[in-house]
N, C-alpha and C positions, 0 to 999 in steps of 0.2 A: 765659449759662450757661458754667461751666467746661468746658474740653475735656479729656476723659479717654480716652486711647488705650491700650488694653490691649497692643497689639502694636507692635513697632518698625516703621519704614518698610520698604517691600518690598525696598529695596536694602541694608538693614542686615544684618550677618551674624547668622545664627541657626542653631544646631545642631538646632533643632526641625524645620527643613525637611528634606525628603527628601534623603539624601546623593547626591553626584555619583556616577554609575556608574563614573567613572574612578578607579581605585585608584592612589594615588601611593606610590612606593617611598621609604622613609625610613631614613637612617642615624641611629642613636640614640647619644648620648654622655651618660651620666648617672652618678650615684652610686646605690648600692643602695637607700638609703632613699627614692629618688624613683620606684622601680619601680611602686608601687601607683598613684601619681598618673598616671604615663605609661600604665599599663594602662587606667585609666579614660578617659584622653584617646583612646587607640587604639580603645576600644570604641565611641566616638561618632564617630570620624573615618574617612573613606575612605582609610586608609593601611595599608601593609604594611611592617612593620619588617624590613629585609633585613640590616642590619649593626648590631652593638651593641658599644660600647666602655665600659669602666669609667673614669670621669673621674679616679679616684685613681691610675691608671697600673698597676693590677694586672690579672691575667687576668680576662676578662669571661665565662668559660665558663658560669657559673651564670646570669648575666643573659641571655646569648645563648640558653640553653636555655629560659628562661622566655618569651622572645619568639619562639622558634623561628626564630632568625636566626643569621647567621655572626658569630663573635667577631672583633673587631679591637683592635689596640693602638696603631696609628699614625693619629691623626685627620687629620694633614696629608696622608698618602698616600691615605687614603680619600676625602677631599674632592677631591683632584686627579684621582683615578681617575674620579670622576663616575659611578659605577655606581648612581645613585639619582636621584630627582627633588628630594629635599630632605634636609637634615640638621637634626635637632632637638638643639640643644646645651642640655642642662638644667643643667649645672654646668661650671665651669672651675676645676679644683682645682690644675692645674699650669701653669707658665709656658710649657711647650712647646705646650700646647693654645691658650693665649692668643695666642702668637706665630703659630700656624697661622691663626687667625681674622684676625689683623692683617696677615698677609703679602699684599702686592699680587699676587704670582703665584698664590696660592691663590684669591684672590677673582676674578682674571681667568679662571682655569680654570673656576671655578664658573659664572661668567657665560657663558662660551663653551659649557659643557656643559648650561646651563639648570638647574643645581642651585642651589636657594635655601637659604641658611643661616638658620635661625630660632633665635635665641639668647635664652635666658632670663637671660643675663648681659650687661649693656651693654658694648660695645666701640666705639671704642678711644680712649684719650687722645691718640693721634697725630693725631686729627682736628683738634685745637686748633692745629696748626701748618700754616698754609697751607690750600689748597683740597683737599677730600677727593677721592680717586681715584673715577672713575666706577664702578669695580667695587664700591664701597661698596653699590651697589644690590642686590648679592647677599646682603647680611647684613641681617636684620630683627630688631629687638628685640621679643620677645613675652613676656607679653601686654601690650600698650600700652593704657592706660586710655582714651586718646583714640579708640581704635577700638571700644570697648565699645558695645553697643546703647544703654545709658543715656546715655553722654556724647554720642554722635552724635545722639540724639534731642533732647537738651537744647540743643545748639548751634543748632538750628532756631529757638529762641525767644530767643537771646542779643540779637539786634538789637532785638527788640521790648522786651525787659527793660530796655534802656538801660545806662548806665554801671555797671560792676562795680567797687565800691570795695574790697572785702575778700574773700579766699578762704581757706577752711579745708580742708585736704586730709589725709586719712588713708589710708595704704597699709600694710596689715598682712597677714602671712602666717606660715606655719611655715617652718622652714629648708628642708624638702623642696620647697617651692613657689618657691624662689628666695631668695637672700641679701639682706641689707639694701641692698647696692649697687643691686640691681635696683629695690627699692622707692623708693630715693632718686631714681634716674634717672627713673623713671616719674612720680613726683610733680613733679619739676622740669619735666618735659616738659609736664605739665598746667598748672602755674603759668605757664610761659613762654607757652603758647598763649593764656591768658586775660589776663594782665597785662603780658606782655612781660618782658624781662630786667630784674631789679631792680638798684638801685644798690649795695645791701649785703645780705649774708646773715649772720645770727648763729645759729650752730648749737651744739648740745650733744649729745654721744654717750656712751652707757654701753654698754660691750662686754659680751659674755656672761661668765659666771664659769667659771673653770677648776675642776678637781676639788678643788683646794686651797682653793677659795672666793674666790680673788683674781680681780679683773676683768682680762680679757685686753686688752692694748693694741690699739687699732684698727689695721687694716692700712693700707698706703700706697696702695692702689688700690681702685677700686670693687669689683672682684671679690673682694677680701679683706675687705670691710666686713661686720661682723656686729654684732648687738645692737639697741639702741633709740636713736632719734635724734629730736630736735625741732629745728625751724628757723624763724626769722622772716625773711621777705623784705620789704625796704622799697624802694619805688620812689621815684624823684626827685619824682614828682607826689603823694606821700603815700599812694598805694594800697599795699596790703600783702597778704601771704599767711602763714599759719601752717601748718606741716607736722608731722604726727605719724606716725612711721615705725617699723616693727619687723619682724624676721624670727623673732620668738619668740612670736607670738600663737597658733600652732597652726592656727587657722581663717583662711581667706582673707576679706579685706574690703578694698574700695577705695571711697572716697566723697569727695565734695566738697560744701561749702556755700558758695554765692555770695551776697553781700550787696550791695545797691545801691539805686538809685532805684526799681527795679521791685519791691522787696521781698526775697524769698529764694528761691533755687533749691537744692534738695537733689538730689544726683546719686549713684547707685551704678552698678555694672556693669549692672544689669538695667533701670534706669529713672530717671525724675526726677519731681520735683513742684515746681511754681512756685506760691508763695503770695504774694499781693499785700500791700501795706502795711495793707490793711483786714482781713487774716487769711483772706480767701477764696481758695480754690484756683482759679488762673487756667488752668493747663494741667498735664497729667501724662501719663506713658507708662510702661508696665510690660511687659517681655518675659515671656511665659509659658514655663515649663519643659516639656520634652517628657516623655513617660512614661519614656523611657530615662534621662534626666537625673535625674528624681525617684528612680529606683531606685538611684542611686549612694550610696556610703557618705557620710554627711553630713560627715564630717571632711575629705574631699577634694573634694566635689562642686563647690563654688563655684569653686575654682581650676581644676579640670578643665574645667568648662564654658567659662570665658572663654578658656583656652588652646586648647581644641578649636575654638571659633568662629574664632579667628584663623588656625589651621592650615587649616581648611576654606576660608576666604576667600582666604588668600595662595597656596594651592596649586591653587585652582580656576581653570583656564584660561578659564572662561566668565564670570568675575566681571565684571559690567557697570560697576560703579562703581570708578574708579581709586583706589588707595591714596593717602591724603593724605601728603605728604612730611613727614618728621620733621626738626625742626631739631636734629640731633645735636650740632652744635657749641654751640648755646645751652644745651641740657640738660646736656651734659657740663661746660661751663664753670661752670654754676650748681652742679652736683654737686661738682666739685672745690673750689669756693669754700666750700661747706658743710663738706667734710672738713677743709679748711685752718682754717676758723673753729673747728671742734671741737678741733683741736690747739692753736691759739694762744689760744683763749678770747676772741678779739676779732672784731668784724664784718669780713668780707672781701668783696671785690668780684669778680664774674665777669670784669670788664674786666682786673683785675690778673692773674688766672689766664691770660688770653690773652697778656698781655705777657710773663709768666714763661715760658710755653710757647714763644713765638717766640724769646725770648732764649736759651733752653736749646738 
């Protein structure tokens, strides 16, 4: 008989569980259109927002009042001061903020003070040059699909499923839930974990339209990337992956379909379903939403739930299951190769990106 599990494993993150009694102090760095999303996250999380900064570099007084917190303008100084347990970086609109997150002294200070940086924008391209500093452990990209209940449950059947030949990955959101660069990095992280680093990546990008109706040229970095992207990843062994990515979909969705000798596995943030070659369901799992989660505005609920789950897990000192390490260099090299391919119109290699980074 097929195995159908309604709930995720007991060690999987779930906002439906009773919250930790330990409230964590959080520095918030965001753009105004992200306030609704963050309020929803805060309503489900055991966090207290103590400091708020506007990622655009303007006065954050109105945002600070909304969260009943202190207004800040200098992200670097706030991180080094360490007057919180964590910082949630929802947007990086200026280079000085990006530099603050990349700075080794800031990361060391955060590590020494026990302040964790949770960033919805991937950093940093400097990782491609040499070995990353140990203080990188203080910065975590969120929300990472590999940490979702659906993906973690699905990995338990990968070995039984057998060889995975092809993967289709979709990562969609609205701009307030993170820009295209975050969706690209997240999808590459998933593809790398399943198939390994590809030999070539062929990508196409269509940027958002300006008020004049013209398409805006793509940015030079992940944090500047906006619009819609597709990519085809080809491995030396013939295995492949196809990616569909956007920050203009409005509603949050992340999903993957795996094809191989075991049939098909469909995964989303909340669960998975394994269908065998004969069409019968072999195994499945689905995380149930809590009453509080069901009460959220549908337009932001899916994104808020997955972000909340990671915050709860990463900030809970009693978490029993250690966080799986992220291959940041692999995901970044693959993301940079996709952006280069979109500019050149030709397939590009992550290995070439690494060589270019070292030479530079």
